[in-house]
C-alpha positions as CSV (number, residue, x, y, z in Angstrom):
1,M,35.4,-4.5,105.4
2,S,31.9,-5.8,105.5
3,K,28.7,-4.5,104.5
4,H,26.3,-3.2,107.0
5,N,23.2,-5.4,107.5
6,S,20.7,-2.6,106.3
7,L,22.6,-2.6,103.1
8,K,22.1,-6.2,102.2
9,I,19.4,-7.3,99.9
10,S,17.0,-9.8,101.3
11,G,15.3,-12.3,99.4
12,G,17.4,-12.6,96.4
13,A,19.0,-10.3,94.1
14,T,16.6,-9.8,91.5
15,G,12.8,-8.7,91.5
16,K,10.2,-8.2,89.1
17,R,11.1,-5.0,87.1
18,S,8.3,-2.7,85.8
19,V,10.3,-1.1,83.3
20,L,11.4,-2.8,80.1
21,K,14.5,-2.0,78.4
22,R,14.5,-0.8,74.8
23,F,15.4,-4.2,73.2
24,E,12.6,-5.6,75.1
25,R,10.0,-3.3,74.0
26,V,11.0,-3.9,70.4
27,K,10.8,-7.5,70.8
28,L,7.4,-7.3,72.5
29,L,6.1,-4.9,69.7
30,K,7.5,-7.3,67.1
31,E,5.3,-10.4,68.7
32,R,2.3,-8.1,68.8
33,G,2.6,-6.9,65.3
34,Q,3.0,-3.4,66.2
35,W,6.5,-3.1,64.9
36,K,7.5,-1.9,61.4
37,E,11.1,-2.9,59.9
38,G,13.1,0.0,59.7
39,Q,11.2,1.8,62.3
40,S,13.4,3.9,64.7
41,P,14.0,2.7,68.0
42,V,13.9,6.0,69.5
43,G,10.6,7.2,71.0
44,L,8.9,3.9,71.3
45,P,5.4,3.9,72.8
46,K,4.9,2.7,76.4
47,T,4.4,-1.0,76.6
48,K,3.3,-3.1,79.6
49,S,5.1,-6.6,80.0
50,E,2.9,-9.6,79.7
51,E,4.1,-11.1,83.0
């Protein structure tokens, strides 16, 4: 059984994501100096990626 043409992804499988995963947000906050060691990763502030 094959995929219908309307279900196929054109132009590659990946695109630019507008949402960061939790570990990406922690990494970005560390780079900006806004992360305190021992801080809970739950309830992080919203961050925009630099890309």
